[in-house]
C-alpha positions as CSV (number, residue, x, y, z in Angstrom):
1,M,8.9,127.7,101.2
2,F,10.2,128.8,104.6
3,K,10.4,132.6,103.9
4,D,7.1,133.4,105.6
5,R,7.8,131.8,108.9
6,R,11.5,131.9,109.8
7,H,12.7,129.3,112.2
8,P,16.1,129.9,113.7
9,I,17.3,126.4,112.8
10,L,17.0,127.3,109.1
11,D,20.0,129.7,109.5
12,I,22.4,127.2,111.1
13,P,25.4,126.7,108.9
14,L,26.0,123.2,107.6
15,T,29.6,123.5,108.8
16,S,28.2,123.6,112.4
17,V,26.4,120.3,112.1
18,L,27.8,118.1,109.3
19,K,31.3,116.8,108.8
20,P,33.5,119.5,107.3
21,E,34.2,117.5,104.1
22,I,30.4,117.0,103.4
23,A,29.4,120.6,104.4
24,L,32.2,122.2,102.3
25,S,31.3,120.0,99.3
26,L,27.7,121.1,99.6
27,Q,28.8,124.7,99.7
28,Q,31.3,124.6,96.9
29,V,29.4,122.4,94.5
30,L,25.8,123.2,95.1
31,R,26.0,126.5,97.0
32,I,24.1,125.0,100.0
33,Y,25.2,126.8,103.1
34,T,22.5,126.4,105.8
35,V,20.0,123.8,107.1
36,G,17.3,125.8,105.4
37,N,19.2,125.7,102.0
38,L,19.6,122.0,102.4
39,I,15.9,121.4,103.0
40,D,14.9,123.7,100.2
41,A,17.3,122.0,97.7
42,W,16.1,118.6,98.7
43,Q,12.6,119.4,97.4
44,D,14.0,119.3,93.8
45,P,14.6,115.7,92.6
46,R,17.6,116.8,90.5
47,D,19.2,118.5,93.6
48,Q,18.4,115.4,95.7
49,K,20.5,113.3,93.4
50,R,23.3,115.8,93.5
51,I,23.1,116.0,97.3
52,E,23.2,112.2,97.6
53,Q,26.4,112.1,95.5
54,L,28.2,114.4,98.0
55,F,27.5,112.2,101.0
56,D,29.2,108.9,101.6
57,T,26.0,107.1,100.7
58,P,22.5,108.1,99.5
59,D,21.0,106.8,102.7
60,Q,23.3,109.1,104.7
61,A,22.1,112.1,102.8
62,R,18.4,111.1,103.3
63,H,19.1,110.6,107.0
64,A,20.7,114.0,107.3
65,V,17.8,115.8,105.6
66,S,15.3,113.9,107.6
67,V,17.0,114.8,110.9
68,C,17.1,118.5,109.8
69,A,13.4,118.3,109.0
70,T,12.7,116.7,112.3
71,W,14.4,119.6,114.1
72,L,11.9,121.9,112.3
73,G,9.0,119.9,113.6
74,F,8.1,118.0,110.5
75,D,6.9,114.4,110.9
76,T,9.2,112.0,109.0
77,L,8.8,108.3,108.3
78,V,10.8,105.9,110.3
79,M,14.5,106.7,109.8
80,R,17.2,104.1,109.7
81,K,20.6,105.2,110.8
82,P,22.8,104.8,107.7
83,N,26.2,103.2,107.5
84,G,28.6,106.0,108.3
85,D,27.8,109.2,110.2
86,P,27.6,112.6,108.5
87,W,27.5,114.5,111.8
88,R,30.2,116.3,113.6
89,A,31.6,114.1,116.3
90,G,29.9,114.3,119.6
91,E,27.9,117.4,118.8
92,I,24.7,116.4,117.0
93,T,21.7,114.5,118.3
94,L,18.2,114.2,117.1
95,Q,17.1,116.8,119.7
96,S,16.8,120.3,118.4
97,P,18.0,123.1,120.5
98,T,14.4,123.9,121.5
99,A,12.9,120.4,121.7
100,H,14.3,118.0,124.3
101,D,11.7,115.3,124.2
102,L,12.4,113.5,121.0
103,P,12.6,109.7,121.2
104,A,15.9,108.0,121.3
105,S,16.8,105.4,118.6
106,D,16.1,101.8,119.3
107,P,18.8,99.1,119.1
108,D,18.0,98.5,115.4
109,G,18.8,102.1,114.5
110,E,15.1,103.0,113.9
111,I,13.7,106.2,115.3
112,P,9.9,106.4,115.6
113,F,8.4,109.8,114.8
């Protein structure tokens, strides 16, 4: 899907953005190494279920994929912050490296897009 227009975020290794135990599980079990691989795999319903099983909760997996899609400029539905955090501590925000004007989450954990 993304081969025609290559966005640099697609090549970011999951080990750079996700907790190591989640990123390594995705690599070893599903051969998903980058943000682009994760978004591509998420489009297959069978892979979605497999990905959800490797996160602490299915909501956490959906949140992670939704944030990655937001970094690429895709509009997503309102996201709820899941219980638990899949991101590397203190390193990941909703802002992509090139977009600094994304809205912050409200007190209920919802992020409007």
